[in-house]
C-alpha positions in Angstrom: -96.5 62.5 146.1 -96.3 60.1 149.4 -99.2 59.3 151.0 -98.8 57.1 154.3 -101.9 56.1 156.2 -102.7 52.8 158.7 -99.5 51.0 156.4 -100.6 52.1 152.7 -97.6 53.8 150.6 -99.0 55.6 147.9 -96.1 56.6 145.4 -97.4 58.6 142.5 -96.1 57.2 139.6 -94.9 54.0 141.2 -97.8 52.3 142.8 -98.4 51.2 146.0 -96.4 49.7 148.9 -98.3 47.7 151.5 -96.4 48.2 155.2 -98.9 46.1 157.1 -100.1 42.6 156.2 -103.4 41.9 154.7 -105.3 41.2 157.0 -104.3 44.4 159.3 -105.3 46.4 155.9 -109.7 47.4 155.5 -111.2 48.8 152.8 -112.2 51.6 155.5 -108.1 52.1 155.6 -108.1 52.7 151.7 -111.1 54.6 151.7 -109.6 57.2 154.1 -106.3 57.3 152.0 -107.5 57.7 148.8 -109.6 60.5 150.2 -112.8 59.3 148.8 -114.7 61.9 150.2 -114.8 65.4 150.9 -115.2 66.9 154.3 -118.8 67.1 153.5 -119.4 63.4 153.8 -120.5 61.4 150.8 -124.4 63.0 150.2 -123.9 66.1 149.4 -126.8 66.9 147.1 -129.2 70.0 146.5 -126.9 72.2 147.8 -129.2 75.5 147.2 -132.5 74.8 147.8 -135.7 77.0 146.7 -136.5 78.3 150.3 -140.2 78.8 148.7 -140.0 75.0 147.6 -141.8 73.7 151.3 -139.8 70.5 150.1 -136.8 72.4 149.5 -136.7 74.5 152.7 -136.8 71.4 154.7 -135.1 68.6 152.9 -131.6 69.6 154.4 -132.9 69.1 158.2 -134.8 66.4 157.3 -132.3 63.7 155.9 -128.8 65.1 156.6 -128.7 63.7 160.2 -130.2 60.5 158.6 -127.3 60.5 155.4 -124.5 60.8 158.4 -126.0 57.6 159.8 -125.6 55.9 156.8 -122.4 56.5 156.6 -120.9 56.1 159.3 -122.6 52.9 159.3 -120.9 52.3 155.8 -117.0 53.3 157.1 -118.4 50.8 160.4 -118.8 47.8 157.7 -115.3 48.5 155.6 -113.7 48.4 159.0 -114.9 44.6 159.1 -113.7 44.0 155.2 -109.7 43.2 155.0 -107.8 42.8 151.9 -106.8 39.6 153.4 -110.5 38.5 152.9 -110.8 39.8 149.2 -107.2 38.1 148.3 -109.3 35.3 149.5 -112.3 35.9 147.5 -110.5 36.4 144.5 -108.4 32.9 145.3 -111.3 30.9 145.7 -112.9 32.3 143.0 -109.8 31.5 140.4 -110.0 28.0 141.6 -113.5 27.4 141.3 -112.6 28.7 137.8 -109.8 26.5 137.4 -111.8 23.3 138.5 -114.6 24.3 135.9 -111.8 24.3 133.0 -110.3 21.0 134.0 -113.5 18.8 133.8 
């Protein structure tokens, strides 16, 4: 299986190859490429509410749109985090760790 999307190539049994620089690849790119969510979104719950229950009868109309907005906000935030940001944070952590060990 080979999956290509936004500069990410995932090759079954052999790993990941990046065809774009780290600063051009975001969490959102991986999120989409890896298929982390279904078409229903990240929030799916209470799929068969009891129509006799006053809460169950109205739960989806009460929260579904709000949950879609939460997902959209999360996805937008993911677009602002690049793999370069992550690798830099790891390097800084490693540097601080090395500094602590050498003291």
